Structures are given as C-alpha cells and as structure tokens.
N, C-alpha and C positions, 0 to 999 in steps of 0.2 A: 369608540376607542376608550379604553379604561385609562383615564388620566392619572389615577393613583399609581397604577403600574408603570405607566409610561413616564418614568422619572428623568430620562434623558433621550436625546435624539439620536444616540449612537445605534448603529445596527448591532444585531447580535454578533456578527462577525467580529466586531472590534471591541467588545466589552472586555475591559481589562480584568475586572473582578466582578463576578456575578454577585447577586444578593443572596445566594444560597450555595452551600457546598457541603458535601458529605466526605466521610473519611474513605481512603482507599484501603485495599486489603493489605494487611501486614502479616507476614508469616515468619516469625522468629522463634516459634516453639513455646510461646507463653501459654499458660494453662486457660486463660480467660480472654474474652473478646470485648472491646469497647467500640461502640458505634457513635459518631459525633456528627450532628448536623449543625451548620453555622449559618447564621443569618446576619444581614446588615453590612457593616463597613469592614474595611481592610483590617482595622484593629482587632475585630472579632475573629477574623480568620487567622490572624497572627497568634491571638490568644489560644485558639484551638490547637495550634501547633505545640504550644507550651503544655496544655492539658494532655495531649497525646504523649508527650515526653515524660511527664509526671506519672501517668498511668503505666507506661511501659516499664519504668523503673520499679513499678509495684505489681508486676506480674500479668500485664495485659498487652495483647496485640490489638491493633486496630482491625476492624472489619468493614467491608462495604455492604454487607448483608445484615440489615437490622434483625432479621429472624435468628441469626446466629449469636447475637450479642447477649452477653451477661449484663452489661451496663449500657444504657443509652443516654447520652447527653445532648441537650439542645442548647447551643450557645446563642443567646438571644439579643435582639435589638428592641429598644423602646422609642426610637426616634419618631415613629409614626404609629398611629392606632392600628393601621392595616398590618404592620409587621407583627404586632402583638396578637392579632386575631389569627394570623397564619400560624404562629406558634401554638396557640390554643388548639387549633384544628389538628395539628401534628400530634400534640399530646393525646388527644382523643384516639387517634390512630394507634399510637404506641400502647396505650392502655388496652386496646383490642388485642394486640399481640401478646401482652402480658397475661391476659386471661388463659392463653394456651401455654404460657411459660411462666408460672407463678414466681419463680426465683429471679426473674429479671428486675433490675433496678432502673428506675427512670429518674434523671435529674435535670434540672433547669439551671443553666449557668448564665453569667453575664448581666447585661443591663436590665432586662426584664425581671431577672431573679432579685437584683438589688432593689428595684423600684417596688415590687409587690411583696417581697419577703415572705412572711409567715402565711399570708393569705392563700398562697399556692399550696401550702401544706395542710392548713386547717380548714379553710372554707371550701376550697374546690377539690382537695384530696385527689389531685390528678398527677402528683409527682411524689417521689420518695425523698428527694433531697433538693435543697435550694442553696446555690453557692454563688456569691458575688465575685466580681472580677479580680478582687485582691486576695481571695482565699483559696486559690487553686492548689496550693501546696497541701492543703487540708483534705483534698478530695479522697485519697485512700482511706483515711480515718472516717470520713463521713459516709463513704460507701459501706464500710464495715458496720457503722451504726445503723444505717438504713436496712441492711440485710438482717439485723436483729429486730426489726420492727419498730425501731425508735425514731423520733423526729431528728432529722439531720439537717442542720442549717448553719451556714456561716456567711454573713453578709457584712462582716466587718470591713470598713474602708481604711486602708493603710496610708500613712504619710511617707512611708519608706519603700514599700514593695515595688520592684521593677522587674523581677524574674531575671535579672541580668546574669545570674550564674547558671541558668538552665539552657541547655542546648535544645532548640525546638526540633521536632520531628516535622520535616517538610511534607505537608499533606497536599495532595493533588498537584505536586510540583512537576513543572515541565523540565526541571533540571537546568534552566537557563536564567530565570528570574526568581528573586526571593525577597521577602519582607524582613526588615530589621526594626524592631520597636526600639525607639530611642528615649521615650518618655511615656508617662502614663498620667491620666487625669487632666483636669482643666480648671484654670483659675478664672476664666471668662464666664461671666454670669449672663449670657444672652437670654433674654426673657422667655424665649420660645423653646429652649433646649433643656433636656434632661441629663445631658452628659455630666455636668458637675455633681448632680445628685446621685448618679449611678456609678460614676468612675472616680469620684473623689478629687482631692486636691492635686495640683500639678507637682510632679517630681521627675527629675531627669536621671537617666541611667549613666553609670560610670563610663566615660568615653573609652577606657581601655577595654571593657567587655564588649562594647560595640565594635571596635576595631578588630578584636579577636574574632568575633562572629563574621565580620566582613572578610577577614583573611581566610577563615575556614571555608566560607562559601566559595571564594575565588580558587582555593586549592582543590575544591571538589568539582571545578568546572563550570560553576555559575558565572554568567557574564553580566549580570545586572542586579543591583540591590535598590530597594526603595526604603528610605528612612521614614518611619512612621511616627506620628504623634498627633494629638488633637490639635496642637498648635506648635509645630516644630520650630517656628522663629523665636519662641520663648524658651527654648532649650538653654539650660544654664547649669553647669556643674563646677563646683570648686572643691579642691582637696580639703580645704579647711572646714567647710561646712559639713563634709562627709567623713571627716576624721581619717582621711587617707592622704598620706604623703606622696607628692609627685616629685621625681628626681629629674634634674636636668642631665645633660651629657657628661657633666663633671661629677655626677653623683650627689649634687647639692639639692636639698629640699626646696621646693618652690611652691608658691601658693597661687598658681595661675588659675584664673577663672576661664572656663571653656564655654564660649557661646556657640550658637548654631553655625555661624560662618566658620569658626574655627573647626568645629566638628566636620562640617561638610568638606573642608579642605583636607582634613586628616583621612577621611574615608576615601576621597578622590586619589590620594597618594598611595593607596593599597596597590593599585596597578592602573596604568594609563589605558588598559584594555577592559577595565571594569566600569560599566556605566553605572552612574549614581543618579537616582531620582529621589524625590521627597514629597511628602504630603501629610498634613495640610498646612498651608500658610494662612496667617490672619493679617488682614490689611493694616491693622494698627501697629504690627510688630515687624513686618518684613522690612529689612534695612537695605540701604545701598551697599553695605559691606557684604551682605549675602549676594546681591546681584553682581558685585565685582568679582566675588569668588567664583560664581558660576561662569563668568566670562573668562576667568583665568585658566580654567581646566576644560579641555575639550570633552572629557568623559563625564562631566556633570551635564545632564540633559537640560536643554533649554525649554523647559516646560514648568509652568507654575500654576497650581490650583489655588485660586484666590477668591473665595466665596464672598459675594457682595450681599446677597439676600434681598436687597431692595435698592432701587435707584433714587429713593426719596429721603431727604435728610430727616424729616419728622418721623417717618416710619422707622428709619435706622435708629433714631433716639429711643423710640418705644421698644425696639428690639434690644436696646442696650448693647449695641455693636461698638460703641465708643469711637466711632469715626463718622464722618458725614460723606456726602457725595463728592465734594471737592477733594477731600483727603484721598478717597479711593482713586479718583481720576489722576491725582498727583502720583500715586504709586504706579499706576499703569503707565503714566508718562515716564517715570524713572526706568521701568522695565524696558520700554521701547527704546529709550535713549542708550541705555547701557548694553542691553542684550540684542537689540535690533528688532525689526518687524517680524522676523521669522520665529521668534520665541512664542511658544504656545501658551495661551492664557485660557484657563477654564474657570467655571464658576458654579455656585449654587444660588438658586433663586426661590423665594417663597412667594406665592400668589395669595392675595386675600388675607393678609395679616390683619389683626384687630384694627378696626376703624379705617382701614385703607380706603381712600377715595378713588374714583375713576381717574382723576387727574394724577394722583400719586402712582397709580398703576402705570400710567402712561410715562411717568418719569423713569420707571424700570425699563420699559421698552426703549426709551431714548438713550438711556445709559448703555444698554446692550449695543445699540447701533453705534454709539461713540466708541466703545471699547472694541467691538468686534471679537467677541469670544470665539474660540475654536470649537468648544462644545460646552455644555452645562448640564448640571443635574437639577431638575425642576420639579417643584412640589407645590401643592396648595396647602395652606396652613391647616395643621391638625393639632388641636389643643391637647397638651400633655399635662395630666394632673401633677400638681406639686410645683410647677414652674411659676416664675414670676408673672408671666402673661396670664396664666390660668387664674392667679390670685387677684390680679389688678385690672385686667382689661376684658371687656366683653368680646366673646367670639361672635361678633355681630355681622359678618359678611355671609350672606346666603350661600349655600353650597353650589347652587347653579352659577352664581356670580364667580365664586372661586374657580370652578371648572372652566368657565368662559374665559377668565383672565389667564389661567394656566395655558389654555389652548393657544391664546395669542402669543404667550411667551415661548411656547414650543414652536410655533410657526416662525417666529422672529429668529430663534436660534437655528432652526433649520435653514433659513435663508442665509444667515451669517456663516454657518458652517460650510455650506456650499460655496459661498464667496471666498472664504479663506482658503479652502482646498483648491480652488481653481487657481490661486496664486502660486501654488506649488508646481503646477504642470509645466514641464520643460526644465525644471531644476534637477540638479544632482544631489542626492541625499544618501546618507548611510543608515541602513536599517539593521536591526538585530532580529534574526529569525527566531520566533518563539513558539511556532506551532503550525499546524496545517490549517489551510483554509477550510471553512465549513461548507463551502459551496462547490468545491471541486477538489478531487483527489490529485489533480495535476498541478495544484497551486499551494504555496506556503504563505504564511502571514508573518510580517514583521512590523517593528515600530520604529519610527524615526525619532530624532531627538525631541521634537515637539509633541511626542506621545501620540502621533496619528498612525493608524494602521495603514500599511502598504501591502498590497497583494502582488506577488511575483510568481512566475512559473517555477516549479520545483526542480527542474532538471539540473543536476550537478550540485544542488544545495542540500543542506541538512540543518536541523534544529541547532541553534547556538552559533551559527555562522553570522559574521558581520558581512554585509553586502552593500557595495556602492551601487545605486540604481539611478536611473533617470525616470522621473515621474512623467507618465505618458497620459494619465487620465484620472478623473476624480468623480466622486459622488458626494452627497452631503456628509457621509460618514466614513468613507474609505478613499485611499489613494491607490493607483495602479502603477507599477513600475516595470522597467526592463533592466536586466542585470548587466552592469558594466565591469564589476570587479568583485571577487570573492575574498573576504578577509584582508581588507586594505590595512596598511600600517596606521593610518590616521582614521580614527573612528568618528571624527566630528562631522 
C-alpha cells in the first residue's frame, strides 16, 4: 500500500473533492482555449474557478483536451513533497506536447509557484510563466508577455486581494454543490506548514459579496454551499477597517464587526433549503457561538473538520499549534454537548513529526479513540523547505518508522469509521443527492448532514433532490439507505 497516496480511509465512492481536477469543455465562441489542472485542497479548486473567469473575460474558453489548448495552467500544491513531484512530472509531459505546438504557453500557478518563484523559469526552464495565488488578475498580461518570449512572473503576496468581485466559473460542477471562498491566507504559523509562506497573510472577504454569491448560486439551482478558508473561524470583517460604510434598516451608518458566527447565520438565512457547510476550523478559534449558530439553523450541516495533527502536547507545541491535548478535547466536548453525538467530526493527522517518540505516537492513537473521528486525512511528515520546522528541528524519524506509524493511524481510523457508521443504521436522515454511484448505474449517491456518503437506489430520484432515508447498512466509508420521502419540507 502506498501510504503517501492513501491519505484518508474514505473509499473513492465518497471522496468529496479529489486531489486532482481538470477543466471541462467550454464552448462560448472564444478564439483561444485554456486548459487547467488543479492539485491539492479545495481552495486551489476554488481558485481555478476564479482563473477560468478571468481568462474567459480575456478571450479564452476552457477545454478538457490539453492538445487543443493555447494555454496550459497547473494550479499547484506545496503541502507535501509528493504533490510537487507530481506537478514536475506533468510539466515534463506538457513540454512534450509543446514541441509539437510551439505557440503553446505553459504556466504554473498557486502555492508551488509562490514557493519556487524564479527557479522554475530560470533553472529548470520548464514553464513560461509563474503566478502566485494573489496575482491571478495579472494573468492575461503575463500570458501576453510570455508569448513574446519574455520572463513572465508575478508572485506578489497581497494584504487586500480576495477576488470578491469576480464571479467564478463553476468547473466540474454537479450543479448541486459549490464552494464560496470567504477569506484568503493564514496568520497561523504552524511549524510544518508552507501555507503562510505561499498564500500570505489572512484577510477576509466583504460579507455582502459572499451573500451575493450565495444568493446567485441558490437562484441557479444549487442546493449546497461550502464556505472556504484556511481558518474560517478567524473570519472577521469590519466596515471601518475596509473603508466601507454599512447601513442599518433605517439607513444609518454602522460599524459592525462581522465574525464567522455572524457570517454563517447570514448565509444560512439565504434560504432554509440551502445547505451550508464550511472548512476548515482551527481548534484554537472555534467558538461556542459558532456551535450555537449551527444548532439554531437546520440547514447548517452538523459536520466539523477540526484538524488535531497530533495527540501529544509536546509535539503540538513543536508544531506551534497553540493548543494542547486538553484544549482540543474540551472543544470536542463542547461540540458533543451543543450539537449532539451525531455531529460529524473529522481531522488531519501527521505521523512521525520531528522527534516524535513511540509513546507520543500512542497518544495520537489514544486521542483518536477518545474522540472517535468519523474520518480523517492522514499523512506522514514531509519536511517543507522554508518552514519553521525545517529550520529548527531535525527530520529524525526514519521513513520506515513514519510509514509504520501512519499505517497504525490508518488502521485505527478505519476501525473508528466503521464503529461510527454502524451507529447510524436504523436511523432516519435527510441526504442531498449529488451524483451517481460509481459502482452501480442503478444507484445514486448523497450526503447526510454529518458529511457521510449514503447510497440509495435511483428509481424516482434525480440529482439535487433532498431525500429522507432510513439507513439500512454501513461499511467503513459508506452508508446505505432506503428512500422514505422525496424533497421533505424539513431538510434537517
């Protein structure tokens, strides 16, 4: 088993977002074609929708056939070494295509572009342009510069850019669920993480633009939105700081500060039939106010991604996570008390961080057992150049030990996922049908509030339906249900 690839224990059937996406075919009569491959997290896929919109406004349709492309973009991830190597292999492939189409422009976008900058242009000479995540508005100019044979690079990190005024083109959309980016960057300096280096400082998007995007999606038939941010709980927007006046119902100017709980409520009020999800939460910032807001609205899904990374306080301190084991467990306690045992909790875990002992690894396993995560994304530690950990701590855990510990974490999560799923058998739940089952043409796939995949027979159903089901069976990654009611008035 490839433990680097096997980052979570979810089956392919239920993967919400793959770690790789390509652009679909777009035919609006534009003269040129752009092909985009996206790697990594949901933020990258959301960014690619912004890039597609910018390019469309400048004369490009999207294409699903890289051989037809005038411009190829790779929107990249730097979170792990393997992700970067995958991108390098793809660049070599695209350069092979370019030999048969010399006018083709190849660009690298996103976190890897930000981290490696001019090295990609000068030392390796495998790309024509390099563009960081805050410079996508400059893409048309940079493409034109590259077409003239000149160096095209913009990796400037902004303290203001949110792309809040750009209407994304929904790539690979199922027409049911969509991402809404509510903030960019990160102010947390976790010692293992490159995100603050590649995405810059944290800044929040104007809530009115977020609400406008949510309303537009609802009007177009979308039934679910996911609010995205590196740390959504630290969302904060004030009219005063952004030099924008907000008016109350009397037309009077107010200086209200909007936090994440406020924003979550505002989006939930767009329609009681619009499901709202969010990702990712940070254990140090998730508040009881957010949890009570989730409880108040049936259409806010009862699912929280709360990465722990390690179950040991010393390792957490080395990671600069700014909380300890006791703090994390207190937040889990609050989730269970306010939202109930059925609220889904997922996590991220890193095996074999610098100096981690066997006993500290066992602390991670014991925390998993105590929390009982529904699912997790699991990795072994991969040192990233430029991070605090790379500068201060020796990467001293042998690779085989990392793999062995990761295997134990995966086995534990597999056990817990099966245990948690079995608790759902016999219960009634509402799911939102978002696509076809990959295993049978007679079945459809939906998700319940806790973000678990439920498989049902397709007869009488279509994508976008809410369906009340009775859970009849489970595996470690999937639930199975029988249909009780189509499009119930209450979607809780």
